Structures are given as structure tokens and as C-alpha cells.
DRENMI-657743 format. One line per field, with one value per atom (N, C-alpha, C, CB): residue number from 1; residue in three letters; x, y, z. Coordinates in steps of 0.1 Angstrom, whole numbers. Glycine has a CB too. Example, Ala and Ser with C-alpha at 12.3 -4.5 7.8 and 13.67 -1.06 7.14 Angstrom:
<nodes>
pos: c(1;1;1;1;2;2;2;2) $
code: c(ala;ala;ala;ala;ser;ser;ser;ser) $
px: c(132;123;132;113;128;137;129;141) $
py: c(-57;-45;-33;-45;-22;-11;0;-6) $
pz: c(78;78;78;90;71;71;79;57) $
</nodes>
This chain:
<nodes>
pos: c(1;1;1;1;2;2;2;2;3;3;3;3;4;4;4;4;5;5;5;5;6;6;6;6;7;7;7;7;8;8;8;8;9;9;9;9;10;10;10;10;11;11;11;11;12;12;12;12;13;13;13;13;14;14;14;14;15;15;15;15;16;16;16;16;17;17;17;17;18;18;18;18;19;19;19;19;20;20;20;20;21;21;21;21;22;22;22;22;23;23;23;23;24;24;24;24;25;25;25;25;26;26;26;26;27;27;27;27;28;28;28;28;29;29;29;29;30;30;30;30;31;31;31;31;32;32;32;32;33;33;33;33;34;34;34;34;35;35;35;35;36;36;36;36;37;37;37;37;38;38;38;38;39;39;39;39;40;40;40;40;41;41;41;41;42;42;42;42;43;43;43;43;44;44;44;44;45;45;45;45;46;46;46;46;47;47;47;47;48;48;48;48;49;49;49;49;50;50;50;50;51;51;51;51;52;52;52;52;53;53;53;53;54;54;54;54;55;55;55;55;56;56;56;56;57;57;57;57;58;58;58;58;59;59;59;59;60;60;60;60;61;61;61;61;62;62;62;62;63;63;63;63;64;64;64;64;65;65;65;65;66;66;66;66;67;67;67;67;68;68;68;68;69;69;69;69;70;70;70;70;71;71;71;71;72;72;72;72;73;73;73;73;74;74;74;74;75;75;75;75;76;76;76;76;77;77;77;77;78;78;78;78;79;79;79;79) $
code: c(lys;lys;lys;lys;leu;leu;leu;leu;glu;glu;glu;glu;ala;ala;ala;ala;lys;lys;lys;lys;ala;ala;ala;ala;gly;gly;gly;gly;ala;ala;ala;ala;gly;gly;gly;gly;gln;gln;gln;gln;gly;gly;gly;gly;ala;ala;ala;ala;val;val;val;val;glu;glu;glu;glu;ser;ser;ser;ser;ala;ala;ala;ala;gly;gly;gly;gly;ala;ala;ala;ala;leu;leu;leu;leu;met;met;met;met;his;his;his;his;arg;arg;arg;arg;gln;gln;gln;gln;pro;pro;pro;pro;thr;thr;thr;thr;pro;pro;pro;pro;asn;asn;asn;asn;ser;ser;ser;ser;met;met;met;met;ala;ala;ala;ala;ala;ala;ala;ala;ala;ala;ala;ala;glu;glu;glu;glu;glu;glu;glu;glu;arg;arg;arg;arg;ala;ala;ala;ala;asp;asp;asp;asp;asn;asn;asn;asn;val;val;val;val;ser;ser;ser;ser;ala;ala;ala;ala;gln;gln;gln;gln;lys;lys;lys;lys;val;val;val;val;asp;asp;asp;asp;val;val;val;val;val;val;val;val;glu;glu;glu;glu;gln;gln;gln;gln;ala;ala;ala;ala;met;met;met;met;ala;ala;ala;ala;arg;arg;arg;arg;ala;ala;ala;ala;arg;arg;arg;arg;ala;ala;ala;ala;ala;ala;ala;ala;asp;asp;asp;asp;ala;ala;ala;ala;ala;ala;ala;ala;gly;gly;gly;gly;asp;asp;asp;asp;gly;gly;gly;gly;ala;ala;ala;ala;ala;ala;ala;ala;cys;cys;cys;cys;glu;glu;glu;glu;lys;lys;lys;lys;ala;ala;ala;ala;leu;leu;leu;leu;ala;ala;ala;ala;asp;asp;asp;asp;val;val;val;val;gln;gln;gln;gln;ser;ser;ser;ser;val;val;val;val;ile;ile;ile;ile;gly;gly;gly;gly;pro;pro;pro;pro) $
px: c(-33;-41;-40;-47;-34;-33;-23;-22;-18;-6;-13;5;-27;-37;-48;-43;-53;-61;-51;-68;-36;-28;-28;-10;-22;-26;-34;-31;-46;-59;-66;-65;-56;-61;-51;-60;-57;-53;-38;-59;-31;-20;-16;-18;-4;1;10;8;9;21;35;21;43;59;65;68;72;76;91;75;94;110;123;115;121;132;130;132;118;114;124;99;119;124;138;118;145;158;165;158;156;160;161;173;160;157;151;148;152;146;136;156;127;116;122;103;118;120;108;118;103;92;83;96;88;80;75;92;81;76;66;86;64;57;46;64;48;39;27;43;36;32;22;43;28;23;7;31;9;-1;-13;6;-12;-20;-28;-7;-15;-22;-33;-14;-29;-37;-47;-30;-52;-61;-63;-73;-51;-53;-53;-41;-45;-42;-35;-35;-44;-33;-23;-34;-9;0;-5;10;-15;-18;-25;-35;-33;-41;-28;-52;-17;-3;2;13;4;11;3;18;-9;-19;-20;-33;-19;-22;-6;-26;4;18;20;26;12;12;7;3;-3;-13;-7;-25;-1;2;13;7;22;36;26;46;16;14;6;4;1;-3;11;-13;17;31;40;39;32;43;33;50;18;9;10;-8;11;13;26;15;34;47;49;59;42;37;30;25;23;11;-3;19;-4;-19;-24;-18;-34;-45;-55;-55;-59;-70;-64;-78;-56;-44;-40;-26;-39;-38;-49;-34;-60;-71;-73;-81;-73;-78;-72;-73;-59;-49;-52;-36;-58;-58;-73;-56;-82;-97;-92;-111;-84;-86;-75;-77;-65;-68;-76;-66;-83;-98;-105;-112;-103;-114;-109;-116;-94;-86;-88;-66;-83;-86;-100;-77;-106;-121;-122;-127;-133;-135;-129;-152) $
py: c(-77;-73;-60;-77;-53;-39;-36;-34;-46;-48;-48;-61;-56;-59;-48;-71;-38;-30;-18;-27;-20;-5;-11;0;-23;-28;-25;-40;-23;-24;-9;-29;2;15;15;30;28;35;35;48;35;36;48;26;55;74;71;86;82;88;82;111;79;77;87;65;93;106;107;116;119;117;113;129;110;106;88;113;84;71;65;72;76;72;74;84;77;80;69;92;56;45;48;40;58;62;52;74;46;38;46;32;48;53;53;45;62;64;56;81;55;49;64;42;73;88;91;102;88;92;83;90;68;58;65;44;67;69;82;68;91;100;98;106;92;87;82;80;71;62;71;47;82;95;101;109;108;115;109;118;95;86;83;76;87;81;66;87;61;49;49;40;42;40;50;27;60;68;68;74;75;72;72;82;79;80;61;97;57;43;32;41;36;26;26;34;38;37;34;46;36;28;16;32;8;-6;-12;-9;-4;-9;-14;1;1;1;-14;14;-12;-25;-40;-25;-40;-50;-55;-48;-44;-45;-49;-27;-42;-49;-62;-36;-62;-79;-88;-85;-89;-93;-96;-81;-83;-85;-92;-68;-92;-96;-112;-89;-118;-132;-135;-136;-132;-137;-134;-132;-128;-125;-138;-110;-143;-156;-152;-166;-135;-127;-125;-112;-138;-142;-127;-156;-122;-110;-99;-107;-98;-84;-84;-88;-99;-102;-99;-114;-105;-104;-87;-114;-84;-65;-58;-56;-61;-55;-58;-59;-70;-76;-71;-94;-69;-63;-49;-66;-43;-25;-27;-12;-36;-34;-34;-42;-46;-50;-37;-64;-29;-19;-11;-12;-7;7;-3;15;-16;-19;-25;-24;-26;-33;-48;-28;-50;-68;-72;-78) $
pz: c(-17;-19;-20;-12;-13;-14;-34;4;-34;-44;-55;-42;-54;-64;-67;-60;-58;-58;-67;-42;-64;-66;-81;-55;-83;-101;-108;-103;-106;-108;-113;-94;-110;-116;-129;-104;-134;-145;-147;-145;-156;-159;-165;-166;-164;-168;-176;-154;-181;-193;-184;-195;-190;-182;-185;-186;-171;-176;-183;-163;-182;-188;-183;-193;-169;-163;-163;-148;-165;-169;-181;-174;-189;-208;-207;-222;-198;-194;-184;-187;-184;-177;-161;-184;-155;-140;-133;-139;-122;-112;-105;-102;-102;-93;-80;-93;-72;-55;-52;-48;-39;-32;-34;-13;-32;-30;-45;-24;-54;-69;-72;-81;-69;-72;-63;-70;-50;-47;-49;-38;-51;-57;-70;-59;-81;-89;-90;-91;-81;-80;-72;-71;-64;-58;-72;-49;-81;-92;-100;-101;-103;-110;-103;-113;-93;-82;-80;-84;-77;-73;-56;-80;-51;-34;-34;-26;-23;-17;-10;-12;-9;0;17;-2;18;35;36;40;28;27;27;9;21;19;35;7;38;53;61;58;61;72;70;72;59;56;62;37;58;63;76;63;83;98;106;102;101;104;104;92;91;86;100;71;98;112;123;118;124;140;137;153;128;128;127;113;125;123;137;114;141;155;167;163;163;175;170;175;157;153;161;137;158;167;182;161;186;201;207;200;193;198;205;210;204;204;190;211;192;182;179;188;192;190;187;200;185;185;167;197;163;149;143;146;147;141;141;150;147;150;139;165;138;128;114;129;116;103;96;105;105;101;100;113;102;103;88;123;83;64;62;55;66;54;52;62;62;64;53;80;50;43;29;49;23;12;7;10;13;10;8;-4;-1;4;-7;7) $
</nodes>
């Protein structure tokens, strides 16, 4: 769902590096998305951390903690 929200944002002009067939780094992608007013790097970090907590809770069989972590994700990315 986070990827879908990020993909729904406005596009931006390709940089000179992109036109030279260089691969973007995760940091440059996060910065570009933030500049385009899509999903902020901070939101991505929060979602990734909450998803890691959800996966760990699921693996441990802790349904309540898993649901809490997923609720945290939902509150960041919206409905």
C-alpha cells in the first residue's frame, strides 16, 4: 500500500545522472520523492519499522502485537 501511495504522486524531471543510465540510490530516491511531495523519508522509515515489528510478532505467534504494528502502519499511510 505504501508503494501504491508513493506511485500515485506526481512525477519529476529526470536528473542528469538518470539520463546517463546511472542507478539511483535509496537515499536519492527518498529525497526525490520528498521533493515531489510524495511520501516523506520519515514516513517510509516509520512504516518499515512497524512492518518489521509486525513480521516479528507474527513469527512469534503474538497476534495482538502484530495487529498493533499493522494499525501503526495504517495510521501512517491512511485508508
